[in-house]
SETOR-500164 format. One record per residue (C-alpha): residue number from 1; residue in three letters; y, z, x. Coordinates in pm, 1 decimal. Layout:
<sites>
NUM;Ala;Y;Z;X
...
</sites>
This chain:
<sites>
1;Met;-24143.2;16414.7;-7030.3
2;Asn;-24010.9;16279.0;-7352.2
3;Ile;-23744.3;16022.4;-7382.2
4;Lys;-23466.2;16283.6;-7495.7
5;Lys;-23530.9;16511.0;-7211.0
6;Leu;-23534.7;16243.3;-6969.8
7;Ala;-23204.7;16078.6;-7123.6
8;Ser;-23057.1;16452.3;-7087.0
9;Ile;-23126.3;16447.5;-6717.2
10;Leu;-22996.8;16085.3;-6649.7
11;Phe;-22672.2;16147.8;-6838.8
12;Gln;-22588.7;16470.1;-6637.3
13;Arg;-22253.6;16418.8;-6477.6
14;Arg;-22389.3;16515.6;-6119.3
15;Val;-22670.2;16225.7;-6178.4
16;Ile;-22407.4;15972.0;-6289.8
17;Val;-22159.6;16065.3;-6011.7
18;Gly;-22442.8;16057.0;-5745.6
19;Leu;-22548.4;15700.5;-5875.8
20;Leu;-22201.0;15590.5;-5839.0
21;Ile;-22166.1;15707.5;-5487.5
22;Leu;-22504.5;15540.5;-5378.3
23;Leu;-22376.2;15209.8;-5516.2
24;Gln;-22098.4;15243.4;-5306.6
25;Ser;-22315.9;15297.1;-5016.7
26;Leu;-22547.2;14998.5;-5098.5
27;Ala;-22222.8;14791.6;-5140.5
28;Leu;-22109.2;14879.3;-4767.9
29;Leu;-22478.3;14822.1;-4655.9
30;Ser;-22484.8;14465.8;-4850.1
31;Thr;-22148.0;14376.0;-4708.6
32;Thr;-22293.1;14438.6;-4365.7
33;Leu;-22606.4;14206.9;-4454.3
34;Leu;-22383.1;13929.3;-4594.9
35;Phe;-22215.8;13860.3;-4265.0
36;Ser;-22543.2;13874.9;-4082.5
37;Trp;-22477.7;13517.5;-3957.5
38;Ala;-22197.2;13669.4;-3748.1
39;Tyr;-22418.5;13925.5;-3593.2
40;Phe;-22305.1;13895.8;-3228.3
41;Tyr;-21945.9;13923.5;-3323.2
42;Leu;-21999.1;14212.3;-3548.5
43;Tyr;-22238.1;14397.8;-3327.4
44;Trp;-21950.9;14435.0;-3055.2
45;Ala;-21694.9;14520.7;-3339.7
46;Tyr;-21911.5;14788.6;-3446.7
47;Val;-21963.6;14924.4;-3119.4
48;Ile;-21595.8;14913.6;-3058.6
49;Leu;-21531.0;15101.6;-3389.1
50;Ser;-21820.9;15349.2;-3313.0
51;Val;-21677.2;15414.9;-2960.2
52;Leu;-21318.3;15478.0;-3137.4
53;Ala;-21480.8;15703.8;-3405.6
54;Val;-21638.2;15926.7;-3118.4
55;Leu;-21304.4;15932.7;-2928.0
56;Ile;-21155.1;16076.9;-3245.5
57;Ile;-21424.3;16318.4;-3296.6
58;Val;-21425.7;16450.3;-2940.1
59;Ser;-21014.5;16479.9;-2956.1
60;Arg;-21029.0;16687.8;-3261.4
61;Gln;-20985.7;17056.8;-3238.0
62;Thr;-21313.8;17162.9;-3432.8
63;Asp;-21632.2;17348.1;-3379.2
64;Pro;-21843.4;17148.6;-3095.2
65;Gly;-22169.1;17158.5;-3316.1
66;Tyr;-21977.8;16977.4;-3575.7
67;Lys;-21883.6;16718.1;-3313.6
68;Ile;-22230.2;16656.8;-3196.3
69;Ala;-22371.6;16608.7;-3571.4
70;Trp;-22142.4;16348.7;-3642.1
71;Ile;-22164.5;16167.7;-3299.1
72;Ile;-22545.4;16147.5;-3312.2
73;Pro;-22566.4;15935.0;-3648.8
74;Ile;-22256.8;15738.5;-3534.1
75;Leu;-22440.0;15616.5;-3212.1
76;Leu;-22771.2;15578.4;-3381.2
77;Phe;-22628.5;15353.1;-3658.5
78;Pro;-22315.3;15170.8;-3532.8
79;Ala;-22335.8;14923.7;-3807.2
80;Phe;-22191.3;15195.0;-4060.7
81;Gly;-22200.4;15549.0;-3917.3
82;Trp;-21858.9;15502.1;-3791.9
83;Leu;-21726.9;15401.1;-4148.3
84;Val;-21922.1;15689.6;-4290.2
85;Tyr;-21713.4;15941.7;-4086.6
86;Leu;-21402.9;15782.4;-4156.2
87;Leu;-21455.4;15827.1;-4512.5
88;Cys;-21628.2;16165.1;-4513.1
89;Gly;-21548.1;16319.5;-4164.9
90;Gly;-21276.1;16552.4;-4079.1
91;Asn;-21034.4;16747.2;-4335.2
92;Arg;-20774.8;16485.0;-4400.6
93;Met;-20534.7;16516.9;-4680.0
94;Ser;-20283.7;16281.4;-4851.9
95;Ala;-19892.1;16309.0;-4792.6
96;His;-19872.3;16496.6;-5107.0
97;Gln;-20168.2;16731.1;-5044.6
98;Arg;-20004.0;16806.5;-4707.0
99;Arg;-19679.0;16885.5;-4881.0
100;Lys;-19852.1;17096.4;-5138.6
101;Met;-20044.5;17302.0;-4859.2
102;Gln;-19724.5;17343.6;-4655.6
103;Ser;-19574.8;17485.4;-4977.6
104;Val;-19855.8;17747.4;-4993.1
105;Asp;-19841.9;17854.3;-4661.7
106;His;-19458.6;17909.9;-4673.4
107;Thr;-19522.9;18106.3;-5019.7
108;Met;-19765.4;18309.2;-4855.3
109;Arg;-19554.0;18414.5;-4566.5
110;Lys;-19227.1;18466.5;-4777.0
111;Gln;-19415.8;18674.6;-5026.7
112;Leu;-19591.5;18891.1;-4803.8
113;Glu;-19439.5;18900.8;-4444.4
114;Arg;-19234.9;19193.2;-4559.0
115;Asp;-19550.3;19383.4;-4601.2
116;Phe;-19685.5;19324.2;-4223.4
117;Lys;-19762.5;19660.3;-4054.0
118;Ala;-20055.1;19576.8;-3808.1
119;Asp;-19858.7;19808.8;-3550.4
120;Glu;-19939.3;20084.4;-3800.1
121;Leu;-20296.9;20081.1;-3670.1
122;Ser;-20215.9;20177.5;-3320.8
123;Gly;-20374.6;20520.5;-3390.2
124;Phe;-20704.3;20339.0;-3421.0
125;Gly;-20661.5;20149.7;-3072.8
126;Thr;-20579.1;19816.9;-2973.4
127;Asp;-20882.7;19628.6;-3122.7
128;Ala;-20771.1;19718.6;-3471.7
129;Val;-20432.6;19637.2;-3405.2
130;Asn;-20495.1;19291.4;-3279.3
131;Gln;-20738.1;19228.7;-3550.8
132;Ala;-20503.7;19323.7;-3801.9
133;Arg;-20199.9;19123.6;-3642.3
134;Tyr;-20435.8;18808.5;-3598.9
135;Val;-20484.4;18801.9;-3993.5
136;Glu;-20125.5;18859.0;-4064.6
137;Gln;-19987.6;18581.2;-3822.6
138;Tyr;-20267.5;18323.3;-3922.9
139;Ala;-20358.6;18393.8;-4250.1
140;Arg;-20050.7;18532.4;-4373.0
141;Cys;-20214.8;18823.8;-4510.9
142;Pro;-20105.8;19184.7;-4453.6
143;Val;-20278.0;19503.0;-4382.6
144;Tyr;-20212.7;19793.9;-4635.3
145;Thr;-20278.7;20163.3;-4678.4
146;Asn;-20258.8;20337.2;-5019.1
147;Thr;-20578.9;20130.6;-5149.0
148;Tyr;-20859.0;20284.1;-5293.3
149;Thr;-21162.4;20080.3;-5256.8
150;Arg;-21515.3;20107.4;-5393.3
151;Tyr;-21815.1;19886.7;-5289.8
152;Phe;-22091.9;19800.7;-5514.8
153;Pro;-22431.2;19683.2;-5371.7
154;Leu;-22552.0;19482.1;-5683.6
155;Gly;-22362.3;19248.7;-5922.0
156;Asp;-22560.0;19466.0;-6181.6
157;Asp;-22345.8;19784.7;-6076.5
158;Val;-21995.6;19601.8;-6075.8
159;Phe;-22066.8;19425.3;-6413.0
160;Pro;-21959.3;19702.7;-6637.5
161;Val;-21687.6;19844.1;-6390.4
162;Met;-21528.4;19496.1;-6403.1
163;Leu;-21540.2;19484.1;-6792.7
164;Glu;-21380.1;19844.1;-6820.4
165;Glu;-21102.4;19731.4;-6577.2
166;Leu;-21025.0;19410.0;-6774.8
167;Lys;-20982.4;19615.6;-7082.3
168;Lys;-20711.9;19797.8;-6914.2
169;Ala;-20509.2;19514.4;-6846.7
170;Gln;-20141.8;19544.6;-6989.5
171;Arg;-19958.6;19241.7;-6804.9
172;Tyr;-20205.6;18985.7;-6660.4
173;Ile;-20545.5;18893.0;-6579.6
174;Phe;-20585.5;18627.1;-6307.1
175;Leu;-20954.6;18480.8;-6253.4
176;Glu;-21078.9;18241.3;-5988.2
177;Tyr;-21437.9;18191.9;-5924.4
178;Phe;-21664.4;17907.6;-5750.7
179;Ile;-21915.1;17914.8;-6059.9
180;Ile;-21871.5;17994.1;-6418.0
181;Ser;-22163.0;17967.8;-6655.5
182;Pro;-22191.0;18065.3;-7023.1
183;Gly;-22427.1;18367.1;-7086.1
184;Val;-22407.9;18746.1;-7097.9
185;Phe;-22160.9;18795.2;-6797.0
186;Trp;-21909.3;18507.5;-6886.5
187;Asp;-21929.9;18549.7;-7265.8
188;Ser;-21866.7;18934.1;-7230.5
189;Val;-21559.8;18855.3;-7003.5
190;Val;-21431.8;18574.9;-7242.7
191;Glu;-21423.5;18829.5;-7539.0
192;Ile;-21188.9;19057.6;-7345.9
193;Leu;-20969.5;18781.1;-7234.5
194;Lys;-20942.6;18653.1;-7597.0
195;Glu;-20837.3;18994.8;-7700.5
196;Lys;-20594.8;19035.9;-7422.4
197;His;-20437.4;18718.0;-7464.1
198;Ala;-20373.2;18778.3;-7844.8
199;Ala;-20207.9;19099.1;-7739.1
200;Gly;-19964.0;18916.6;-7495.7
201;Val;-20139.8;18955.9;-7177.9
202;Asp;-20096.0;18662.5;-6937.1
203;Val;-20454.4;18519.8;-6880.3
204;Arg;-20513.6;18243.4;-6626.0
205;Val;-20867.8;18106.8;-6503.6
206;Ile;-20955.3;17860.4;-6218.9
207;Tyr;-21316.6;17751.0;-6144.6
208;Asp;-21442.6;17497.1;-5888.4
209;Asp;-21558.2;17157.1;-6014.8
210;Val;-21857.8;17137.5;-5799.2
211;Gly;-21951.8;17486.2;-5827.3
212;Ser;-21962.1;17475.7;-6194.1
213;Leu;-22112.3;17123.8;-6192.2
214;Asn;-22445.1;17218.9;-6347.5
215;Thr;-22295.3;17491.9;-6551.5
216;Leu;-21994.6;17368.9;-6745.5
217;Pro;-21922.4;17021.6;-6908.6
218;Met;-21670.0;16786.7;-6746.4
219;Asn;-21392.0;16872.3;-6996.0
220;Tyr;-21448.5;17241.2;-6994.1
221;Ala;-21118.2;17329.4;-6896.5
222;Lys;-20930.7;17159.8;-7134.7
223;Lys;-21181.4;17258.4;-7427.2
224;Phe;-21144.7;17631.2;-7322.6
225;Glu;-20770.2;17616.6;-7312.4
226;Ala;-20734.8;17412.2;-7645.8
227;Glu;-20972.7;17682.9;-7835.7
228;Thr;-20841.8;17998.7;-7685.9
229;Gly;-20485.1;17907.4;-7581.3
230;Ile;-20578.8;18060.8;-7225.0
231;Pro;-20457.9;17829.0;-6939.4
232;Cys;-20751.6;17708.1;-6741.2
233;Cys;-20796.9;17444.2;-6471.7
234;Phe;-21064.6;17315.4;-6215.9
235;Phe;-21015.7;17284.1;-5844.8
236;Asn;-21071.0;16946.7;-5695.6
237;Arg;-21240.1;16736.2;-5939.2
238;Phe;-21569.9;16586.0;-5846.5
239;Lys;-21529.7;16209.9;-5849.0
240;Pro;-21777.4;15913.9;-5765.8
241;Val;-21604.2;15832.3;-5451.3
242;Ile;-21720.4;15865.2;-5110.1
243;Ser;-21442.7;16084.8;-4951.1
244;Ile;-21394.0;16405.6;-4733.5
245;Arg;-21191.2;16570.3;-4999.7
246;Met;-21502.8;16643.5;-5216.4
247;Asn;-21629.0;16874.0;-4919.1
248;Asn;-21328.6;17107.1;-4956.8
249;Arg;-21425.6;17348.0;-5245.4
250;Asp;-21276.0;17678.9;-5387.7
251;His;-21537.9;17919.5;-5295.5
252;Arg;-21315.0;18216.9;-5342.6
253;Lys;-21385.5;18515.0;-5603.9
254;Phe;-21101.7;18661.5;-5773.2
255;Cys;-21073.7;18926.1;-6081.0
256;Ile;-20725.2;19037.6;-6061.9
257;Ile;-20543.7;19295.0;-6316.8
258;Asp;-20171.0;19354.3;-6336.9
259;Gly;-20142.8;19299.9;-5951.0
260;His;-20269.0;19642.6;-5858.4
261;Thr;-20638.7;19611.6;-5916.0
262;Ala;-20887.2;19350.9;-5796.8
263;Phe;-21226.0;19264.1;-5729.6
264;Thr;-21383.9;19013.8;-5484.0
265;Gly;-21737.5;18959.4;-5298.2
266;Gly;-22020.5;18746.9;-5349.3
267;Ile;-22076.7;18744.1;-5737.0
268;Asn;-21981.2;18443.8;-5937.8
269;Leu;-21934.3;18456.8;-6346.1
270;Ala;-22281.5;18385.3;-6421.6
271;Asp;-22606.9;18580.0;-6533.7
272;Glu;-22793.8;18540.8;-6221.0
273;Tyr;-22565.5;18734.3;-6030.9
274;Ile;-22625.1;19045.8;-6258.9
275;Asn;-23005.4;18969.8;-6274.2
276;Gln;-22979.6;18877.8;-6631.2
277;Leu;-23129.4;18522.0;-6543.5
278;Pro;-23398.4;18568.3;-6282.6
279;Arg;-23395.6;18233.4;-6064.2
280;Phe;-23510.8;18353.3;-5706.8
281;Gly;-23658.1;18677.9;-5758.7
282;His;-23437.3;18986.1;-5753.5
283;Trp;-23061.0;18867.9;-5674.8
284;Lys;-22924.0;19089.1;-5416.9
285;Asp;-22517.9;19053.1;-5418.3
286;Ser;-22212.6;19281.0;-5350.8
287;Ala;-21876.7;19331.9;-5463.8
288;Ile;-21573.3;19524.0;-5381.3
289;Leu;-21300.2;19698.3;-5591.0
290;Val;-20950.2;19718.8;-5454.5
291;Lys;-20704.2;19951.5;-5629.7
292;Gly;-20324.6;19987.2;-5490.8
293;Glu;-20114.8;19795.3;-5243.7
294;Ala;-20353.9;19577.5;-5108.6
295;Ala;-20449.8;19405.2;-5457.9
296;Trp;-20082.7;19212.5;-5454.5
297;Ser;-20187.8;19020.6;-5142.6
298;Met;-20494.9;18925.0;-5344.3
299;Thr;-20263.1;18815.7;-5651.3
300;Val;-20037.3;18627.0;-5422.0
301;Met;-20382.3;18449.5;-5300.3
302;Phe;-20442.8;18340.2;-5663.1
303;Leu;-20086.1;18246.1;-5781.9
304;Thr;-20043.8;18026.6;-5442.1
305;Met;-20375.0;17852.8;-5571.6
306;Trp;-20238.2;17842.8;-5936.7
307;Glu;-19922.2;17644.8;-5789.5
308;Tyr;-20144.1;17412.2;-5586.5
309;Val;-20367.9;17330.1;-5876.4
310;Arg;-20110.9;17323.0;-6167.5
311;Glu;-19824.1;17211.8;-5956.4
312;Val;-19602.4;17459.3;-6132.4
313;Lys;-19378.7;17723.3;-5975.7
314;Val;-19425.1;18100.1;-6018.8
315;Asp;-19193.3;18371.8;-6037.3
316;Tyr;-19348.9;18606.4;-5803.5
317;Asp;-19103.7;18915.1;-5847.9
318;Ala;-19166.0;18906.8;-6211.8
319;Leu;-19537.3;18954.2;-6167.1
320;Arg;-19512.0;19238.0;-5871.0
321;Pro;-19680.6;19553.5;-6009.3
322;Thr;-19425.4;19818.2;-6124.9
323;Ser;-19664.6;20104.3;-6029.4
324;Leu;-20004.3;20198.3;-5868.2
325;Pro;-20299.4;20356.7;-6013.7
326;Ala;-20346.0;20713.8;-5934.7
327;Glu;-20649.7;20625.9;-5726.4
328;Ala;-20455.2;20444.2;-5478.4
329;Ala;-20352.4;20759.9;-5321.6
330;Leu;-20707.7;20818.2;-5220.0
331;Gly;-20674.4;20551.2;-4962.1
332;Asn;-20378.6;20688.3;-4781.0
333;Gly;-20429.9;20673.4;-4418.2
334;Phe;-20708.1;20420.9;-4457.9
335;Phe;-20641.1;20051.5;-4430.4
336;Val;-20750.0;19756.6;-4605.1
337;Gln;-20664.5;19393.1;-4531.9
338;Pro;-20762.1;19125.3;-4804.7
339;Tyr;-20743.2;18789.0;-4648.2
340;Thr;-20804.5;18432.9;-4735.5
341;Asp;-20936.6;18114.5;-4513.7
342;Asn;-20776.9;17771.9;-4580.0
343;Pro;-21013.3;17484.7;-4457.2
344;Leu;-20684.5;17266.2;-4414.4
345;Asp;-20489.9;17420.3;-4165.1
346;Asn;-20692.2;17393.0;-3862.2
347;Glu;-20739.2;17769.9;-3811.2
348;Ala;-21102.6;17909.8;-3861.2
349;Val;-20994.5;18263.1;-4001.8
350;Gly;-21314.3;18349.2;-4157.1
351;Glu;-21511.5;18265.8;-3816.5
352;Thr;-21268.5;18430.1;-3602.1
353;Val;-21256.2;18756.6;-3785.3
354;Tyr;-21636.3;18766.3;-3765.2
355;Leu;-21606.1;18664.8;-3397.3
356;Asn;-21366.1;18948.4;-3323.7
357;Met;-21599.2;19209.6;-3473.5
358;Ile;-21907.8;19104.7;-3312.1
359;Ser;-21737.7;19108.4;-2961.2
360;Lys;-21561.9;19444.1;-3006.1
361;Ala;-21902.3;19633.1;-3130.3
362;Glu;-22031.2;19885.0;-2915.4
363;Arg;-22307.0;20043.2;-3113.3
364;Tyr;-22426.7;19801.1;-3415.0
365;Val;-22359.9;19494.0;-3597.0
366;Tyr;-22520.5;19442.8;-3941.9
367;Val;-22485.0;19130.1;-4120.9
368;Met;-22602.8;19032.4;-4481.9
369;Thr;-22588.4;18641.0;-4559.8
370;Pro;-22755.2;18397.4;-4787.3
371;Tyr;-22733.5;18130.2;-4517.7
372;Leu;-22735.0;18137.6;-4142.6
373;Ile;-22608.9;17808.9;-4025.1
374;Ile;-22396.5;17949.2;-3733.6
375;Ser;-22191.1;17769.4;-3476.5
376;Asp;-22259.3;17793.8;-3122.7
377;Ser;-21976.5;18039.1;-3098.0
378;Val;-22105.0;18292.2;-3359.4
379;Asn;-22460.3;18235.2;-3200.6
380;Thr;-22353.4;18308.8;-2836.1
381;Ala;-22139.7;18621.6;-2953.1
382;Leu;-22441.5;18775.0;-3165.2
383;Cys;-22678.1;18706.8;-2854.3
384;Asn;-22446.2;18837.4;-2600.7
385;Ala;-22393.2;19142.2;-2826.6
386;Ala;-22765.8;19239.8;-2856.7
387;Lys;-22833.0;19141.6;-2486.9
388;Ser;-22545.9;19399.6;-2401.3
389;Gly;-22752.5;19683.4;-2584.6
390;Val;-22554.6;19645.8;-2926.3
391;Asp;-22789.0;19687.1;-3229.7
392;Val;-22765.7;19359.4;-3387.8
393;Arg;-22942.1;19303.4;-3736.5
394;Ile;-22937.5;19023.9;-3969.5
395;Met;-23063.7;19017.0;-4327.3
396;Thr;-23125.7;18691.4;-4507.4
397;Pro;-23334.8;18575.3;-4839.6
398;His;-23715.8;18540.8;-4804.9
399;Ile;-23719.5;18358.9;-5157.9
400;Pro;-23470.0;18027.4;-5094.6
401;Asp;-23222.5;17898.4;-5353.7
402;Lys;-23235.4;17557.6;-5142.2
403;Pro;-23543.4;17484.2;-4958.7
404;Leu;-23379.8;17263.2;-4696.1
405;Val;-23115.6;17497.1;-4638.3
406;Phe;-23372.9;17782.1;-4609.8
407;Glu;-23523.1;17578.4;-4330.1
408;Leu;-23213.9;17535.8;-4161.2
409;Thr;-23140.2;17899.1;-4176.1
410;Arg;-23483.3;17980.0;-4023.2
411;Ser;-23426.2;17716.7;-3752.8
412;His;-23161.5;17958.0;-3613.4
413;Tyr;-23402.3;18238.4;-3580.8
414;Glu;-23543.7;18153.0;-3234.6
415;Pro;-23271.9;18198.7;-2990.4
416;Leu;-23146.5;18509.9;-3172.6
417;Leu;-23498.3;18647.5;-3150.9
418;Glu;-23523.7;18571.4;-2787.6
419;Ala;-23174.7;18772.2;-2736.8
420;Gly;-23294.8;19086.7;-2902.2
421;Val;-23129.6;19031.4;-3242.7
422;Gln;-23328.8;19180.7;-3525.0
423;Ile;-23374.2;18945.4;-3826.9
424;Phe;-23490.7;19062.4;-4165.3
425;Glu;-23573.4;18868.7;-4476.1
426;Tyr;-23535.8;19027.4;-4820.1
427;Thr;-23895.0;18996.3;-4983.7
428;Pro;-23796.5;19073.7;-5344.3
429;Gly;-23563.9;18777.8;-5371.7
430;Phe;-23258.0;18600.7;-5275.9
431;Val;-22972.0;18761.1;-5066.8
432;His;-22629.9;18636.9;-5168.3
433;Ala;-22410.2;18923.3;-5020.9
434;Lys;-22162.2;18827.6;-4744.0
435;Asn;-22118.4;19140.1;-4544.6
436;Met;-22054.3;19262.2;-4191.3
437;Val;-22033.9;19613.8;-4076.7
438;Val;-21970.3;19724.5;-3728.1
439;Asp;-22005.0;20115.3;-3594.7
440;Asp;-21903.6;20287.9;-3891.6
441;Val;-21538.2;20173.9;-3822.1
442;Tyr;-21493.1;19814.3;-3963.4
443;Ala;-21665.4;19608.6;-4251.2
444;Val;-21588.4;19279.7;-4413.5
445;Val;-21693.8;19212.8;-4789.7
446;Gly;-21608.2;18891.0;-4957.7
447;Ser;-21733.0;18516.6;-5021.0
448;Ile;-21766.6;18409.2;-4660.0
449;Asn;-22113.2;18285.6;-4557.9
450;Met;-22219.9;18268.9;-4216.0
451;Asp;-22240.0;17855.9;-4241.1
452;Tyr;-22042.4;17575.2;-4138.1
453;Arg;-21906.7;17512.0;-4501.4
454;Ser;-21775.7;17878.1;-4559.7
455;Met;-21627.4;17871.5;-4199.9
456;Phe;-21457.5;17511.2;-4192.4
457;Leu;-21462.9;17333.7;-4528.1
458;His;-21418.2;17588.1;-4816.1
459;Phe;-21119.7;17797.3;-4931.3
460;Glu;-21269.7;18147.6;-4892.3
461;Asp;-21163.0;18500.2;-4926.8
462;Ala;-21260.7;18868.3;-4794.4
463;Val;-21131.3;19213.6;-4737.5
464;Trp;-21142.4;19382.6;-4397.7
465;Leu;-21170.1;19736.4;-4391.0
466;Cys;-21056.5;19971.4;-4110.8
467;His;-21176.7;20341.6;-4094.7
468;Asp;-21203.0;20325.4;-4471.1
469;Pro;-21480.4;20557.5;-4616.7
470;Thr;-21631.3;20238.5;-4777.7
471;Val;-21727.5;20116.2;-4459.7
472;Lys;-22031.6;20359.8;-4454.6
473;Asp;-22125.2;20265.5;-4788.3
474;Val;-22176.0;19915.0;-4674.8
475;Lys;-22378.7;20032.5;-4383.1
476;Ala;-22592.0;20255.9;-4617.0
477;Asp;-22660.1;19957.8;-4852.0
478;Phe;-22765.3;19743.0;-4556.7
479;Leu;-23014.0;20044.1;-4425.7
480;Ser;-23158.7;20096.5;-4772.0
481;Thr;-23207.4;19726.7;-4866.4
482;Gln;-23364.5;19675.2;-4517.1
483;Ile;-23667.4;19900.5;-4612.2
484;Lys;-23754.2;19621.6;-4878.2
485;Cys;-23731.5;19346.7;-4604.6
486;Gln;-23994.3;19214.6;-4378.6
487;Pro;-23897.5;19165.8;-4019.7
488;Val;-23936.4;18836.7;-3868.3
489;Thr;-24091.4;18832.9;-3520.3
490;Leu;-24037.5;18567.4;-3219.2
491;Glu;-24431.0;18521.5;-3239.6
492;Gln;-24412.0;18426.7;-3590.2
493;Cys;-24141.8;18135.0;-3509.8
494;Leu;-24355.6;18028.0;-3204.0
495;Ala;-24675.1;18012.8;-3401.1
496;His;-24555.4;17727.7;-3618.5
497;Ser;-24687.4;17378.8;-3561.2
498;Trp;-24482.9;17147.5;-3322.5
499;Pro;-24393.3;16909.1;-3592.4
500;Arg;-24220.7;17208.4;-3790.8
501;Arg;-24045.9;17319.2;-3490.2
502;Leu;-23925.1;16962.3;-3405.4
503;Phe;-23832.5;16935.4;-3775.1
504;Arg;-23613.7;17246.2;-3748.5
505;Ser;-23467.1;17143.4;-3413.3
506;Ile;-23330.8;16826.0;-3570.7
507;Leu;-23211.9;17035.5;-3869.1
508;Arg;-23020.7;17270.8;-3648.5
509;Val;-22852.5;16966.1;-3491.0
510;Met;-22763.9;16804.5;-3816.8
511;Gly;-22694.6;17142.3;-3982.8
512;Pro;-22317.0;17106.6;-3990.9
513;Leu;-22327.1;16792.2;-4202.1
514;Leu;-22556.5;16956.9;-4478.7
</sites>
């Protein structure tokens, strides 16, 4: 490796920030060693602080697996485990952030409560009504009809359609993505954004700073806005400070046009998502197009985030769509409910929607997810469904993007297989789709992984479909993709060496912290 290449690696922002965080950790450890002469007093002080930290963890209303994952290192390393938890455990906010988040919740309800109509699903049974009502009350997100939806089984499929819809924009274009990376996808979008901005269309862009850490320079938002005139900002700057606030990322994916057309799903604005840049074999992703009334809910989700990040006020009434596309009428009588999940409101909406769908399934549950790092609640629900005769199938990648996380995913296979759940690994490459489909009746397509980060730490979004024709398209995609997968058997899991199985057991316990 030459000096120039080594320097380029060492001066990457992630390396510099990582080194600064490491220095902070070493400083904490050094402080402990410095006062080693007072070991007896420090020992009991640490024990007391560790006990207090454990009591705080136990009292919190969060997933039991997350609690256990913290309690173990605190008790094993009382000298600093409690301090790491105080710095990095939980979802604490500053008073300023709390006020901003309360404002987001208030705005969501104010703008969307008039659209609440869960009771209109009564013709589909109480399960449908209760699901829609839960999301309305706890995510502030209404269920809509008069909305056309289209499912895309690959990023390659949605890419040209998204460009065509962007070209049709007349009033505004709002983009919010976890990852933006220069290349065919993003560059094609930027060309359209520039043209539309020059024509007077309101264009706004949000990206996550950690998600785009390896793809965009630190000052990208400022530079992009200066060069194009298009307002652009990042979510939650990645700073060289040990802090839980770095855990909360904006993992949502929104492309919104004129308040009546919107895209979401698993794809980010980067070339691997449309198989223009092979990284882990073939990239299997998904997306959904929403045209009609429901797109306004997604618009409000974006605008509340815009207010949160930019600290500005938005005139929502001025941005309401004045008319709906003709395709919206095709969704009359079907129900579509976009929703968002906020990690700072102590309500795990994403997990609850999945749990409700699994527990109400009568015939089948099909899941696509890149990561299978599930809570005890989800594990129990999946196992109980399979034991009750429901056909439960889960699809994960065969080629990993993160080896350790992939091993953690596989650590969850054994108990599921024992219960009768079928697991398939996508042999051509990496599955990044986040879908669940149940009984030809319900489906979810969105950004929510089956892991702790999506369930408890990230800002997420998804679309719940009830008796919509697109539900069968999601099912058809799962079944056609399953042909390209290899089944995982319980015998294969049991055949691994005991050190590997032990390692997986440890990973499974510590999984919520990874």
